[in-house]
C-alpha positions as CSV (number, residue, x, y, z in Angstrom):
1,M,-1.6,-10.9,-61.0
2,S,-3.2,-10.0,-57.7
3,K,-6.0,-12.6,-58.2
4,M,-3.3,-15.3,-58.8
5,I,-1.5,-14.3,-55.5
6,L,-4.9,-14.4,-53.6
7,F,-5.6,-17.9,-55.1
8,V,-2.2,-19.2,-54.0
9,V,-2.6,-17.7,-50.5
10,C,-6.0,-19.3,-50.2
11,I,-4.7,-22.7,-51.3
12,L,-1.8,-22.5,-48.9
13,G,-4.1,-21.5,-46.1
14,V,-6.4,-24.4,-46.7
15,S,-3.4,-26.8,-46.8
16,L,-1.9,-25.4,-43.6
17,A,-5.3,-25.5,-41.9
18,Q,-5.7,-29.2,-42.8
19,A,-2.1,-30.0,-41.7
20,E,-2.7,-28.2,-38.3
21,T,-5.7,-30.3,-37.5
22,F,-3.9,-33.7,-37.7
23,K,-3.2,-34.4,-34.0
24,I,-1.9,-37.2,-31.8
25,T,-2.9,-37.6,-28.1
26,S,-2.4,-40.2,-25.5
27,S,-4.0,-40.8,-22.1
28,T,-0.8,-42.6,-21.0
29,L,1.9,-40.2,-22.4
30,K,2.2,-36.5,-22.0
31,P,4.0,-34.3,-24.6
32,G,7.4,-33.5,-23.1
33,G,6.7,-35.7,-20.1
34,K,8.5,-38.7,-18.6
35,I,7.5,-42.1,-19.9
36,G,6.2,-44.3,-17.0
37,L,7.5,-47.8,-16.1
38,D,4.4,-49.4,-17.7
39,H,5.9,-48.5,-21.1
40,V,9.6,-49.1,-20.3
41,F,11.5,-52.2,-21.7
42,N,11.9,-55.2,-19.4
43,S,15.6,-56.2,-20.1
44,F,19.0,-54.7,-20.5
45,G,18.9,-53.4,-17.0
46,C,15.4,-51.9,-17.2
47,S,12.5,-53.3,-15.3
48,G,9.4,-51.9,-17.0
49,K,6.2,-53.7,-18.2
50,N,7.0,-53.1,-21.9
51,T,3.4,-52.2,-22.6
52,S,2.8,-50.0,-25.7
53,P,1.0,-46.7,-24.8
54,E,-2.5,-45.8,-25.9
55,L,-2.4,-43.5,-28.9
56,K,-5.2,-41.6,-30.6
57,W,-5.3,-39.3,-33.6
58,T,-7.7,-37.0,-35.2
59,G,-7.9,-34.7,-38.3
60,A,-6.2,-37.0,-40.8
61,P,-5.6,-35.3,-44.2
62,K,-8.2,-35.9,-46.9
63,G,-7.3,-38.9,-49.1
64,T,-5.7,-41.0,-46.3
65,K,-5.8,-44.7,-47.2
66,S,-3.8,-46.0,-44.2
67,F,-1.7,-45.0,-41.2
68,A,1.7,-45.9,-39.9
69,V,3.0,-45.4,-36.4
70,T,6.6,-45.3,-35.4
71,V,8.5,-44.8,-32.2
72,F,12.1,-43.6,-32.7
73,D,14.9,-42.6,-30.3
74,P,17.1,-40.1,-32.0
75,D,19.5,-40.0,-29.0
76,A,20.5,-43.7,-29.1
77,P,24.3,-44.1,-29.2
78,T,24.1,-46.0,-32.5
79,G,24.9,-43.2,-35.0
80,S,21.5,-43.8,-36.6
81,G,19.0,-43.7,-33.7
82,F,16.9,-46.7,-32.6
83,W,13.5,-47.9,-33.8
84,H,11.3,-49.0,-30.9
85,W,8.1,-49.7,-32.7
86,V,7.1,-49.8,-36.4
87,I,3.5,-50.5,-37.4
88,F,1.9,-49.8,-40.8
89,N,-1.1,-50.6,-43.0
90,I,-3.4,-49.4,-40.2
91,P,-6.8,-49.0,-41.9
92,A,-7.9,-45.5,-42.7
93,D,-11.0,-45.8,-40.5
94,T,-8.9,-46.5,-37.4
95,N,-8.1,-43.6,-35.1
96,E,-6.4,-45.3,-32.1
97,L,-4.1,-48.0,-30.9
98,R,-5.2,-49.3,-27.6
99,E,-2.7,-49.7,-24.7
100,N,-0.6,-52.9,-25.3
101,A,-1.5,-53.1,-29.0
102,G,2.2,-53.6,-29.5
103,A,1.9,-57.1,-28.0
104,G,0.2,-58.0,-31.3
105,T,-3.1,-59.2,-29.8
106,D,-5.2,-56.1,-30.3
107,L,-4.1,-54.7,-33.6
108,P,-6.5,-53.3,-36.2
109,K,-7.3,-55.9,-38.9
110,G,-4.6,-55.6,-41.7
111,A,-2.0,-53.8,-39.6
112,V,1.5,-55.1,-39.8
113,Q,4.2,-54.7,-37.1
114,S,7.7,-55.0,-38.5
115,R,11.1,-55.5,-37.1
116,T,12.5,-53.0,-34.6
117,D,16.1,-52.5,-33.6
118,F,15.4,-55.1,-30.9
119,G,15.4,-57.6,-33.9
120,K,11.7,-58.5,-34.0
121,P,8.3,-57.1,-34.6
122,G,6.3,-55.5,-31.8
123,Y,6.7,-52.7,-29.2
124,G,10.0,-52.4,-27.4
125,G,10.0,-49.7,-24.7
126,P,12.7,-47.3,-23.7
127,C,15.8,-48.5,-22.0
128,P,18.6,-46.0,-22.7
129,P,22.1,-46.4,-21.1
130,P,22.4,-44.7,-17.7
131,G,23.0,-40.9,-18.0
132,K,21.1,-38.3,-20.0
133,P,17.4,-38.9,-20.7
134,H,16.5,-39.8,-24.3
135,H,13.7,-38.5,-26.4
136,Y,11.2,-40.9,-27.8
137,V,9.3,-39.6,-30.8
138,F,5.8,-41.2,-31.3
139,T,4.7,-40.4,-34.9
140,V,1.5,-41.2,-36.7
141,Y,1.7,-40.9,-40.5
142,A,-1.3,-40.5,-42.8
143,L,-0.5,-42.3,-46.0
144,K,-1.9,-42.1,-49.6
145,D,-1.7,-45.9,-49.9
146,T,-0.8,-49.1,-48.0
147,L,2.8,-50.3,-47.9
148,S,3.8,-53.5,-49.8
149,L,6.1,-54.7,-47.0
150,D,5.9,-57.4,-44.4
151,Q,7.0,-58.0,-40.8
152,E,10.6,-58.5,-41.8
153,A,11.0,-55.0,-43.1
154,S,13.4,-52.8,-41.1
155,G,12.5,-49.5,-39.6
156,A,14.6,-47.7,-42.2
157,M,12.9,-49.5,-45.1
158,V,9.5,-48.8,-43.6
159,G,10.5,-45.2,-43.1
160,F,11.6,-44.9,-46.7
161,N,8.2,-46.2,-47.9
162,I,6.3,-44.0,-45.4
163,H,8.0,-40.9,-46.7
164,S,7.2,-41.9,-50.3
165,N,3.5,-42.1,-49.4
166,E,3.1,-39.5,-46.7
167,L,0.2,-37.0,-46.7
168,G,0.9,-35.7,-43.3
169,S,2.2,-36.6,-39.8
170,T,1.7,-35.7,-36.2
171,K,4.2,-36.3,-33.3
172,L,4.3,-36.6,-29.6
173,T,7.7,-36.7,-27.9
174,A,8.3,-37.9,-24.4
175,T,11.5,-38.7,-22.5
176,Y,13.0,-41.5,-20.4
177,G,16.3,-41.7,-18.6
178,R,17.9,-43.8,-15.9
């Protein structure tokens, strides 16, 4: 019995060690920091540049076949949050999205940007209503397959498919308010 417990502990230890190594970083965003105007939306009363931030990730779980990246505002006054960026089928040999990749001109081959809550594909920066700052959760997902969706898929549909194929994820949360 003690050998079985030791075996389970070893397996869990390896799994936790692998999960702990999957990490997201950004030279343009700081965890817990305020999002700069370069990455803020340019409409609805906001006057940012609407440039997607640079994102890098390392330590993806073994067996990763593709990545997905989402930006979600759980504080939006919609009752269901707000999808600011949805991109999937990023090739497994990719480990970064360059700044302004959300404009669609510098995406990894095969990557698909789908519809955000702004109603179209591509990056849409923060622009919360005046008042309390909102949290923006930048998540990279390691997936065991590519997703059979297109650019018309909603954030919720992509999220459902991500969670059905997820091997691991890493998050960076930053804030913006006005």
